[in-house]
C-alpha positions in Angstrom: 41.3 -28.3 5.3 43.5 -31.2 4.4 42.6 -34.5 6.0 44.6 -37.7 6.3 41.3 -39.7 5.8 40.7 -38.5 2.3 41.1 -41.5 -0.1 39.7 -39.6 -3.1 42.1 -36.8 -2.6 45.1 -39.2 -2.2 44.1 -41.2 -5.3 43.7 -38.1 -7.4 47.0 -36.8 -6.1 48.9 -39.9 -7.2 47.2 -39.9 -10.6 48.4 -36.4 -11.1 51.8 -37.5 -9.9 52.1 -40.2 -12.6 50.9 -37.8 -15.3 53.5 -35.2 -14.2 56.3 -37.9 -14.1 57.3 -37.2 -10.6 61.0 -37.3 -9.7 60.6 -40.4 -7.7 59.4 -42.4 -10.7 62.3 -41.0 -12.7 64.7 -41.9 -9.9 63.6 -45.5 -9.9 64.0 -45.9 -13.6 67.4 -44.2 -13.6 68.5 -46.6 -10.8 67.5 -49.6 -12.9 69.6 -48.3 -15.9 72.6 -47.8 -13.7 72.6 -44.0 -13.8 73.6 -43.8 -10.2 76.2 -46.5 -10.2 79.0 -43.9 -10.2 77.8 -42.3 -6.9 79.1 -43.6 -3.5 76.4 -45.3 -1.5 76.0 -42.5 1.2 75.6 -39.8 -1.4 73.1 -41.8 -3.3 71.0 -42.4 -0.2 71.0 -38.6 0.6 69.8 -37.8 -2.9 67.0 -40.4 -2.6 65.9 -38.9 0.8 65.8 -35.4 -0.7 63.6 -36.7 -3.6 61.3 -38.5 -1.2 60.8 -35.4 0.9 60.0 -33.4 -2.3 57.4 -35.9 -3.3 55.8 -35.9 0.1 55.6 -32.1 0.0 54.2 -32.2 -3.5 51.5 -34.7 -2.2 50.4 -32.3 0.5 50.2 -29.5 -1.9 48.1 -31.4 -4.4 45.7 -32.6 -1.7 45.2 -29.1 -0.3 44.5 -27.7 -3.8 42.1 -30.6 -4.5 40.1 -30.0 -1.3 40.0 -26.3 -1.9 38.6 -27.0 -5.4 36.0 -29.3 -4.0 35.0 -26.7 -1.4 34.6 -24.0 -4.1 32.4 -26.3 -6.2 30.1 -27.0 -3.3 29.4 -23.3 -3.0 28.0 -23.3 -6.5 30.8 -21.2 -7.9 30.3 -18.2 -5.5 33.7 -16.4 -5.4 32.9 -14.2 -2.4 30.0 -13.5 -0.1 29.9 -9.9 -1.4 29.3 -11.1 -4.9 26.3 -13.1 -3.7 24.5 -10.2 -1.9 21.0 -9.4 -3.0 20.8 -5.6 -3.7 17.7 -3.8 -2.4 17.1 -0.1 -3.1 14.9 1.6 -0.5 13.3 5.1 -1.1 12.3 6.4 2.3 10.0 9.4 2.8 12.4 11.0 5.3 13.2 11.1 9.0 10.3 13.3 10.2 9.2 11.3 13.2 10.2 8.6 15.7 8.0 6.2 13.8 9.8 6.9 10.5 13.2 6.3 12.1 12.0 3.0 13.6 10.7 2.0 10.1 14.1 2.7 8.6 15.9 0.9 11.3 13.7 -2.1 10.8 14.7 -2.2 7.1 18.4 -1.9 8.0 18.1 -4.8 10.4 16.2 -7.1 8.0 18.5 -6.3 5.0 21.9 -6.6 6.6 24.9 -8.1 4.9 24.8 -10.8 7.5 21.4 -11.8 6.1 22.7 -11.7 2.6 21.7 -8.3 1.4 23.1 -4.9 0.4 20.7 -2.1 1.3 20.8 1.2 -0.5 18.7 3.9 1.3 17.8 7.2 -0.3 16.1 9.8 1.9 13.4 11.8 0.0 13.2 14.6 2.6 9.4 14.6 2.1 9.6 15.3 -1.6 8.1 13.1 -4.3 10.5 14.4 -6.9 13.4 13.0 -4.9 11.7 9.6 -4.7 11.1 9.5 -8.4 14.8 10.3 -9.0 15.8 7.7 -6.5 13.8 5.0 -8.2 15.4 5.9 -11.6 18.8 5.7 -10.0 18.0 2.3 -8.6 17.0 1.2 -12.1 20.3 2.6 -13.5 22.2 0.6 -10.8 20.3 -2.5 -11.8 19.4 -3.4 -8.2 17.5 -6.7 -7.6 14.5 -5.2 -5.8 13.1 -1.7 -5.1 11.1 -0.8 -2.0 9.3 2.5 -1.8 7.6 4.3 1.2 5.7 6.9 -0.9 5.3 10.5 0.4 1.9 10.7 -1.3 -0.6 8.5 -3.2 -0.7 10.2 -6.6 1.4 10.4 -9.8 3.5 7.3 -9.7 2.6 5.5 -13.0 5.5 6.8 -15.1 8.4 5.9 -12.9 6.8 2.6 -11.8 6.6 1.6 -15.5 10.3 2.3 -15.9 11.1 -0.1 -13.0 8.8 -2.7 -14.4 10.3 -2.4 -17.9 13.7 -3.0 -16.4 12.4 -6.2 -14.8 12.9 -5.0 -11.2 10.2 -6.1 -8.7 8.9 -3.1 -6.7 7.3 -3.3 -3.3 5.3 -0.5 -1.7 5.4 -0.1 2.1 3.5 2.1 4.7 1.5 4.6 2.5 -0.6 3.3 -0.3 -0.4 4.6 -3.9 -3.0 5.1 -6.6 -2.1 3.8 -10.1 -3.9 3.0 -13.3 -2.3 -0.5 -13.3 -1.8 -2.5 -10.1 0.6 -4.7 -12.0 3.2 -1.9 -11.7 4.1 -3.1 -8.2 4.3 -6.5 -6.6 2.5 -5.8 -3.4 1.9 -3.4 -0.6 2.7 -3.8 3.1 1.4 -1.5 5.8 -1.4 -0.3 8.2 -5.1 0.0 7.7 -5.2 3.7 8.4 -9.0 4.0 8.1 -9.3 1.3 10.7 -7.0 3.2 13.0 -9.2 6.3 12.6 -12.3 4.3 13.3 -10.7 2.7 16.4 -9.9 6.2 17.8 -13.4 7.5 17.1 -15.0 4.5 18.6 -13.1 5.2 21.8 -14.2 8.8 21.7 -17.8 7.9 21.4 -17.7 5.4 24.3 -15.6 7.5 26.7 -16.2 11.2 25.8 -19.8 10.9 24.8 -21.7 10.5 21.5 -24.6 12.7 22.7 -22.8 15.7 24.0 -21.0 18.7 22.6 -17.3 18.2 21.8 -15.1 20.9 20.3 -12.3 19.2 18.4 -9.0 20.5 17.2 -7.6 18.3 14.4 -3.9 18.2 13.6 -3.5 16.4 10.3 -0.4 14.7 9.0 1.3 15.3 5.6 -1.6 16.0 3.2 -2.3 13.4 0.6 -0.5 10.6 2.5 -2.4 7.4 3.3 -2.1 7.9 7.0 -3.5 11.4 6.8 -6.3 10.3 4.5 -7.4 7.2 6.6 -7.2 8.9 10.0 -9.0 12.0 8.7 -11.8 9.9 7.1 -12.3 8.1 10.5 -12.8 11.4 12.3 -15.1 12.9 9.6 -17.3 9.8 9.8 -17.5 10.2 13.6 -18.4 13.9 13.2 -21.2 13.0 10.7 -22.6 10.4 13.2 -22.5 12.7 16.2 -24.3 16.1 15.7 -22.8 17.5 18.9 -19.2 17.1 17.6 -17.6 20.1 15.9 -14.2 20.5 14.4 -13.2 24.0 15.4 -9.8 23.9 13.6 -8.3 21.5 11.1 -4.7 22.1 9.9 -1.7 20.1 8.8 1.3 19.7 11.1 3.2 17.6 8.6 3.8 14.8 11.1 6.6 16.8 12.7 7.0 18.0 16.3 8.1 21.5 15.4 5.1 22.1 13.1 2.8 20.5 15.7 3.9 23.1 18.2 3.6 26.0 15.8 0.0 25.2 14.6 -1.2 24.4 18.2 0.1 27.8 19.4 -2.1 29.5 16.9 -5.1 27.3 17.7 -4.9 28.0 21.4 -4.8 31.7 20.8 -7.9 31.5 18.6 -10.0 29.1 20.7 -10.6 29.5 24.5 -12.3 26.1 24.7 -11.0 22.9 23.1 -12.3 19.5 24.4 -10.4 17.1 22.2 -7.1 17.3 20.3 -7.2 14.7 17.5 -3.6 14.4 16.5 -2.5 12.2 13.7 0.8 11.1 15.1 2.8 11.2 18.4 5.4 13.8 17.3 2.8 16.4 16.5 1.2 15.6 19.9 4.5 16.2 21.6 4.8 19.6 19.9 1.2 20.4 20.8 1.9 19.5 24.4 4.8 22.0 24.4 2.5 24.7 23.2 -0.2 23.9 25.8 2.5 23.9 28.6 3.6 27.3 27.5 0.1 28.6 27.3 -0.9 27.2 30.7 -3.5 24.8 29.4 -4.1 21.4 30.9 -4.4 18.2 29.0 -4.6 14.4 29.3 -6.4 12.2 31.8 -6.8 15.0 34.4 -6.8 18.0 32.0 -9.3 20.0 30.1 -8.1 18.9 26.7 -8.2 15.2 25.9 -5.6 14.0 23.5 -6.0 11.3 20.9 -2.8 10.3 19.1 -1.5 7.7 16.7 1.7 5.6 16.2 2.2 4.5 19.8 5.9 4.8 19.6 7.9 4.1 22.8 7.9 7.8 23.6 4.2 8.0 22.8 3.4 5.1 25.1 5.5 6.7 27.8 3.3 9.8 27.5 0.2 7.6 27.6 1.4 5.8 30.7 2.0 9.2 32.3 -1.6 10.2 31.5 -0.6 12.9 29.1 -2.2 11.2 26.1 -5.6 9.7 26.7 -5.7 7.2 23.8 -2.9 6.1 21.5 -3.6 3.9 18.4 -0.6 1.9 17.3 0.8 2.1 13.8 3.4 -0.7 13.5 6.6 0.5 11.7 8.4 -2.8 11.7 8.0 -3.6 8.1 11.5 -5.0 7.4 10.9 -8.6 8.3 7.7 -8.8 6.3 9.4 -7.2 3.2 12.3 -9.6 3.5 9.7 -12.5 3.6 8.1 -11.2 0.4 11.5 -11.1 -1.4 12.2 -14.6 -0.3 8.8 -15.7 -1.8 9.7 -13.9 -5.0 13.1 -15.6 -5.2 11.2 -19.0 -4.9 9.0 -18.0 -7.8 5.9 -17.6 -5.6 3.3 -14.8 -5.8 2.6 -12.9 -2.6 -0.7 -11.4 -1.6 -1.3 -8.0 -3.1 -2.2 -6.3 0.2 -0.5 -7.3 3.5 -1.7 -5.6 6.7 0.5 -5.5 9.8 -1.1 -6.3 13.3 -1.7 -3.3 15.6 -3.2 -2.4 19.0 -4.5 0.6 20.8 -3.7 1.9 24.4 -6.0 3.6 26.9 -4.1 5.7 29.5 -6.3 4.2 32.2 -5.3 0.6 31.3 -1.8 0.7 29.9 0.8 -1.0 32.0 4.6 -0.7 32.5 4.9 -4.0 30.8 3.3 -2.6 27.6 6.0 0.1 27.5 8.8 -2.2 28.3 7.8 -4.5 25.5 7.8 -1.7 22.9 10.7 -2.2 20.4 10.5 1.3 18.8 
């Protein structure tokens, strides 16, 4: 904005004025040479006033232009905010659960235009082929960074090499991948899924008994995903340690509520006794509870079937607070801020840690409080 207290601007303005041979200068010279001697005094005065006003307006215009130029220079040549946005391509697994939707929302919030980003999200709908196509599309669009939440761990080398050859840093979130060259991605951010499984099994040993018979129904997540692998390994290790524990049924519910209900209906028909339902996420647990309600089976703190669940979403914690889920192990979906932090490190030329684990808790239905539920962001 133009300021009267701008000596530099005024000086530069008058320099330009002299270079452009302003009318006022010409007027003075003409007067000296007698060019206006034929005009009556009043007419001459009016003409001089008009010229003076023109010069003043010209001065304002030059100052405004000069200050605008200086302002643009201070921005480093950025023409618009849109031109300066960092473009991030995000290949998301899908929207199969409350956890997944919270994960997507966290990314949207972290990579908003307000924060200086343009986020392009492609939903893979649980298909690796769609994720591979999405990564190739991001490469073709020449995005600045690629973030992938892989549907499974295997068969990523080819497309990751394409991204690396294009010079685009790639970050893995949530589920891990297996690759012949760890240099194909910058880093991984997510949960320690095996630790989650071990935490759940430790609670089972302490609260349900390590020296007694337990018949366990096991609802697995999407087969081959890191969450499924880690949580399953935790339970298998517990079964190996405790001779009385027996898995009577193990089947995938694909992390969805509908599939959780479907497979639980079949399990209940085939097994009159089930002591524990080890369910690898909240949404499958919700579906299983629907099936148990319809079958007239009791569950939770005061029921025949004890439920172990994972994710600890807001809805999951509400069910835990109500005593429907006995023990719920958190899986933190709020990856957006951490990914944005990694990108800032990369922009500064720094190298982030290869593996970055998010902090997590677990909740016992007998000890959870309303404050725990109120504090839940997702």
